[in-house]
Structures are given as C-alpha cells and as structure tokens.
C-alpha positions in Angstrom: 5.8 15.7 -15.8 4.4 18.7 -16.7 0.9 20.0 -14.7 -1.8 22.4 -16.7 -1.7 25.4 -15.0 -5.2 26.1 -15.7 -6.7 25.9 -12.2 -10.9 26.7 -11.4 -12.0 29.7 -9.3 -15.1 27.1 -8.3 -15.1 23.9 -6.7 -16.7 21.4 -10.3 -18.0 18.9 -7.5 -19.7 20.9 -4.9 -23.7 20.7 -4.8 -25.6 23.8 -6.0 -24.6 26.7 -8.7 -21.2 28.0 -8.8 -20.1 30.5 -10.9 -16.7 31.3 -11.8 -13.8 31.3 -14.2 -10.9 29.0 -15.7 -7.8 30.9 -14.5 -4.7 30.3 -17.2 -1.7 32.2 -16.1 -0.5 34.3 -19.3 2.3 36.8 -19.2 2.0 40.0 -21.6 2.8 43.2 -22.2 -0.1 44.9 -20.5 -0.2 42.7 -17.4 3.1 40.5 -16.2 1.3 38.3 -13.9 -2.2 38.6 -15.9 -4.6 35.9 -16.8 -7.1 34.4 -19.1 -10.2 34.3 -17.4 -12.6 31.4 -19.3 -15.9 31.6 -17.6 -17.6 28.5 -16.4 -20.5 27.6 -14.4 -21.6 24.4 -12.6 -24.8 23.4 -11.5 -25.0 20.1 -9.3 -27.9 18.0 -7.9 -27.0 14.6 -6.1 -26.0 11.3 -8.4 -26.7 11.6 -12.0 -24.7 11.7 -15.2 -22.5 14.7 -16.1 -23.0 16.8 -19.4 -20.4 19.6 -20.3 -21.5 22.1 -22.5 -19.1 24.0 -24.7 -19.9 27.0 -27.3 -17.3 29.5 -28.9 -15.1 27.1 -29.4 -14.3 29.4 -32.6 -14.8 33.0 -31.6 -17.2 34.4 -34.3 -20.1 32.0 -33.3 -22.8 32.6 -31.0 -26.2 30.4 -30.9 -24.1 28.2 -28.3 -22.6 31.1 -26.6 -26.1 33.2 -26.1 -27.7 29.7 -25.4 -25.7 28.7 -22.7 -25.4 31.7 -20.8 -29.3 31.4 -20.5 -28.8 28.1 -19.1 -26.0 29.2 -16.8 -28.7 32.0 -15.7 -31.5 29.8 -15.5 -31.3 26.1 -14.4 -31.4 25.4 -10.6 -30.4 22.7 -8.7 -33.4 21.1 -7.8 -34.2 20.6 -11.7 -31.4 18.2 -12.2 -30.7 14.7 -11.2 -26.4 15.1 -11.8 -24.3 18.0 -13.2 -24.1 20.3 -15.7 -20.4 22.1 -16.5 -21.0 25.1 -18.7 -18.6 26.6 -21.0 -20.1 29.7 -22.7 -17.3 30.9 -24.9 -14.6 27.7 -25.1 -11.9 29.6 -26.7 -12.6 32.7 -24.4 -9.5 35.2 -26.3 -11.1 33.9 -29.9 -14.6 34.8 -28.4 -13.3 38.5 -27.1 -12.0 39.1 -30.6 -15.0 37.5 -32.6 -12.7 35.6 -34.6 -12.3 32.0 -35.3 -8.8 31.7 -33.9 -7.1 33.2 -30.7 -5.6 36.4 -31.4 -3.1 35.3 -28.9 -1.3 32.5 -31.0 -3.6 32.0 -33.9 -4.6 28.8 -32.7 -7.6 27.3 -34.0 -8.9 25.7 -30.8 -10.7 23.1 -32.9 -7.5 22.1 -34.4 -5.8 21.8 -31.5 -6.3 18.5 -29.8 -5.1 16.9 -27.5 -3.4 19.8 -26.5 -0.5 20.3 -24.3 -0.3 21.6 -21.0 3.1 23.1 -21.8 1.9 24.8 -24.9 0.8 27.9 -26.0 -2.5 29.5 -24.7 -5.0 27.3 -27.1 -3.0 24.0 -27.1 -3.3 24.6 -22.8 -6.8 25.2 -23.5 -7.3 22.3 -24.9 -5.5 20.1 -22.9 -7.4 21.0 -19.8 -10.1 20.0 -21.5 -8.3 16.5 -22.5 -7.2 15.7 -19.4 -9.8 17.1 -16.6 -13.4 18.3 -18.1 -13.2 15.5 -20.4 -13.2 12.4 -18.6 -15.8 14.0 -16.4 -18.3 13.8 -18.5 -20.8 11.2 -19.6 -22.2 13.2 -22.5 -20.3 16.2 -24.0 -22.2 18.9 -26.6 -19.7 21.5 -28.5 -22.4 24.5 -30.5 -20.8 25.3 -33.7 -22.4 27.6 -36.6 -20.7 28.7 -39.7 -18.8 31.8 -38.2 -18.5 34.9 -40.7 -17.3 32.9 -43.6 -20.4 30.0 -43.9 -24.1 29.3 -43.7 -25.7 26.3 -42.7 -28.8 24.7 -42.7 -29.3 24.3 -38.5 -28.5 21.0 -37.8 -27.5 18.9 -34.9 -24.5 16.7 -35.9 -23.2 12.6 -35.3 -20.2 10.8 -36.6 -19.5 7.7 -38.1 -17.4 5.6 -35.7 -15.4 2.3 -35.1 -17.8 1.6 -32.1 -21.2 0.7 -33.3 -22.6 0.6 -29.6 -21.2 4.6 -29.4 -22.5 5.7 -32.7 -26.0 4.4 -31.7 -25.8 6.5 -28.2 -24.2 9.9 -30.6 -27.2 9.2 -33.0 -29.8 9.1 -30.3 -28.4 12.3 -28.6 -28.0 14.1 -32.1 -31.9 13.8 -32.7 -33.1 14.3 -29.0 -31.3 17.3 -29.6 -34.0 17.8 -32.2 -32.9 20.9 -34.7 -34.8 21.1 -37.6 -32.2 18.5 -39.7 -29.8 16.0 -38.3 -26.4 15.4 -39.7 -24.4 12.4 -40.1 -21.3 14.7 -40.8 -18.1 14.0 -43.0 -15.2 16.5 -42.3 -13.1 17.4 -44.3 -9.9 18.3 -41.7 -10.5 16.5 -38.6 -6.9 16.3 -37.4 -6.8 17.6 -33.9 -10.4 18.4 -32.9 -12.7 18.4 -29.6 -15.1 15.9 -31.3 -12.4 12.9 -32.2 -10.4 13.5 -28.6 -13.9 13.5 -26.9 -15.1 10.3 -29.0 -11.7 8.9 -28.8 -12.1 8.7 -24.4 -15.8 7.0 -25.4 -17.9 10.0 -24.5 -21.8 10.5 -25.9 -20.7 13.3 -28.2 -23.2 16.1 -30.2 -22.3 19.0 -32.5 -24.1 21.3 -34.7 -24.1 24.0 -37.4 -26.6 26.0 -36.4 -26.5 29.3 -39.1 -23.9 31.2 -39.7 -22.6 34.7 -41.2 -20.8 35.7 -38.2 -24.2 36.7 -36.0 -27.2 34.6 -35.0 -30.7 34.9 -35.2 -34.1 34.4 -33.4 -34.6 31.1 -35.0 -30.9 30.3 -34.5 -31.1 31.1 -30.7 -34.2 29.0 -30.3 -33.2 25.7 -31.9 -30.1 26.1 -29.6 -31.8 26.6 -26.6 -34.6 24.2 -27.1 -32.0 21.6 -28.0 -29.7 21.8 -25.3 -32.7 21.1 -22.8 -33.8 18.3 -24.8 -30.6 17.2 -24.7 -30.3 17.6 -21.0 -33.9 16.0 -20.8 -32.7 12.7 -22.8 -29.6 12.5 -21.0 -31.5 11.8 -17.7 -30.4 15.4 -16.1 -32.9 17.4 -16.4 -36.9 16.8 -15.1 -39.2 17.5 -17.6 -40.7 16.7 -21.2 -38.6 17.6 -24.6 -39.9 19.4 -26.8 -40.0 17.6 -30.2 -40.4 19.1 -33.6 -40.1 17.6 -37.2 -36.6 17.0 -38.1 -35.1 15.7 -41.1 -32.1 13.5 -41.7 -29.4 14.0 -43.8 -25.7 12.3 -44.5 -22.9 13.9 -46.1 -21.7 10.1 -47.4 -18.3 11.1 -49.4 -16.1 13.9 -50.8 -18.5 14.8 -53.7 -20.5 16.6 -51.3 -17.7 19.6 -51.1 -17.5 21.9 -53.8 -14.4 24.2 -53.3 -13.3 27.5 -55.6 -10.4 27.7 -57.7 -10.1 31.2 -58.5 -10.2 34.7 -56.4 -13.6 36.4 -57.4 -17.0 37.8 -56.8 -19.6 34.6 -55.7 -23.1 34.6 -57.2 -25.3 32.1 -55.3 -27.4 30.0 -57.9 -29.1 27.9 -55.1 -30.3 28.7 -51.4 -30.0 27.0 -48.8 -32.2 23.7 -48.6 -33.0 24.1 -52.3 -33.3 20.6 -54.0 -30.4 20.4 -56.1 -29.6 17.9 -58.8 -25.9 16.5 -59.9 -24.6 19.1 -62.3 -26.7 21.8 -61.5 -24.9 25.3 -61.0 -24.3 26.1 -57.5 -22.3 29.1 -57.8 -21.2 31.7 -60.3 -18.0 33.4 -59.6 -17.1 36.2 -61.7 -13.9 37.8 -62.3 -12.9 41.2 -60.2 -10.5 43.0 -62.1 -12.5 43.0 -65.7 -15.2 42.9 -67.8 -16.2 41.1 -70.7 -14.8 37.6 -69.3 -17.7 35.5 -68.1 -18.3 33.6 -64.9 -16.6 30.0 -63.6 -19.6 28.3 -63.0 -19.2 25.4 -59.9 -21.4 22.5 -60.1 -23.4 19.9 -57.7 -21.2 16.9 -58.0 -24.1 14.7 -56.8 -28.1 15.1 -56.1 -29.2 15.9 -52.8 -30.1 19.1 -50.6 -28.0 22.0 -50.1 -26.7 22.5 -46.9 -23.9 24.5 -46.5 -22.7 27.9 -48.4 -20.0 30.4 -48.8 -21.2 33.5 -47.0 -18.9 36.4 -47.9 -19.9 37.9 -51.4 -15.9 37.5 -52.3 -14.3 34.0 -52.7 -10.6 33.0 -52.8 -9.2 30.2 -54.3 -9.5 27.1 -51.6 -12.7 28.3 -50.4 -15.3 25.9 -49.9 -18.0 26.9 -51.5 -21.2 24.8 -50.9 -21.9 21.8 -49.6 -24.5 19.4 -50.9 -26.0 16.6 -48.3 -28.0 13.7 -49.1 -31.6 13.2 -47.3 -32.2 9.5 -45.6 -35.7 8.2 -46.1 
C-alpha cells in the first residue's frame, strides 16, 4: 500500500496554537530534494468538534485566504472548545501563481478527488485531505469565489444530497454562515470535486462564491470573515453570538439556469448581478471581433429569476459560461 508522502511540520492534535506547513516532497530542476510547503494552522482546546477550513482551492480566489489568514492570526485557544484546522491556500502552487490550476501539473484541485498518494502533486494534495484531514473533521468549509473569469453574487451554498438528515445539517450550516445570499447549488461538472468527497464521508459541508474577477473587495472579505466565525459558533466550537443580517435564499433547480457562449467575441452585458430576469430577457450580446457591420448574437435567459453569476472578462470564447440565473425561494 502506498503511503501519502505529505507530512505536517506541526502536531495536528496538540492543545494550543500551532503554525507550520504540510510538507510535500517535490523534486524539480531548481531543488532536487525540494518540497511544496502548504501553510497550516491548528488551534485546539479541550473536547469538542473539529472544523476544517480551506481557501485557495483555486489559486485566483482571495476571500478565503484573506479571511483564514486573519482567523489563524487572531483565534485564541480559550475562545474555543474543540479544534480548528486552517489551510488558507489549499492548492498552494496555484495560489502562488495566481492561477486557477497548478503551474506544476496543471491540476485543478477541485476536480482531482479522491486523489492518489502516488500521483501528481495535485493528486497527492487531494489524497492527503481525503484520507487524513477530512476524516478528522465534523464540519468543513471551503471558500470559493469566481476567480479571474466569473463574478458572483456573494453566497454560501449547500448541495442536494441523498441523505436528508445530512442535507438538513449542511443547509443549517450554510444559513448560519449568513452570506447575503444562500444557494442550493447545482454543479455542472461535479466529478472529482472536493465537495462530493467530503459529503461522501458524511460530513457537514459548506462552500461559497463570494465575488470574482481575480480580486477581493472590502465587502466580500467582510462577508468571509463574518461567515467563518458564524459557522464556528454554529458548530459549537467558538464562543460568542453570531452576527446575523438579512439573507435571501436562492436555488438552481435545473440546467436551464446556465447560459453558455457558442462563438468567440466581445461581451456586452445586458443585466447586472442581482437584477431580476424574465424568461427570454437578453443577458449578454456577443459582438464579433474581426469585422464591423455584423449584428451581435443575443443570449437570452432560459428561465426567470435573479442574475446570480456572469462571465467577467470582456472577451469570451465558445463554451464559456456567460450567465447563471437562479430562483428566489419564498
């Protein structure tokens, strides 16, 4: 049996605060006996649940890494009962490069689960979390935003699951996070996702989409920082009262939520995030790049609802997701 080569440089089960790395040996041209050093912090105090908190699953998404760096620097053992495992930059090579996928092996960590202990760098990271850290956790939060190519309404999300009790626990945790929007989310490409790997182990799982464009804003970071503390309070780990503000429930009920581009061009937005959309409304006009005098192609909503996500860059390619329309839940 192959053993995963990742080793923590700190104890994962000791009382107090510990800052260190997950060291993954990686032999390369500039360091024959080198390593990928993934930052990790563990804060533990007595008996209680374990929370596993991750950001940077995709390396161009920043609300999670910022909020988790702040939490790791400020959380004190006497504030909690249990354990908090914090990994601000889950896919560390991608995070350092500011890219969605790893520059080492082009691996998309969120499509690499369950991973392999003898696989690529990305597959080894996935395997370590799947076999070592996730089994230790009671509740898991994985921060996401739109990266460089998408922009989202700021929402926390849960998934529809076969186990009704597990789904109810995930929904309760999502609502406790208390983002401005709470989404029952439909994935268009779920194979190999961290989400499914965590849920398959019966854990309470919450994810987010908190903005996009390959940057963060003061508002999106504030949502992330408030949300992670609310979630820890909800889990019975962190002492204190949650900060609760108005939130709207959304759902992505079917594939008609998604609108995809069918040709390269320049995107003209016809609606903004949060706008109410009617079925058949124009969402995006795509103009040709190589000539004038040609009318744009109009992409229209396949259902009514709220514009929850949009393509971010001004240029689009065939196959790009242009928009997502979600329904409000009354």
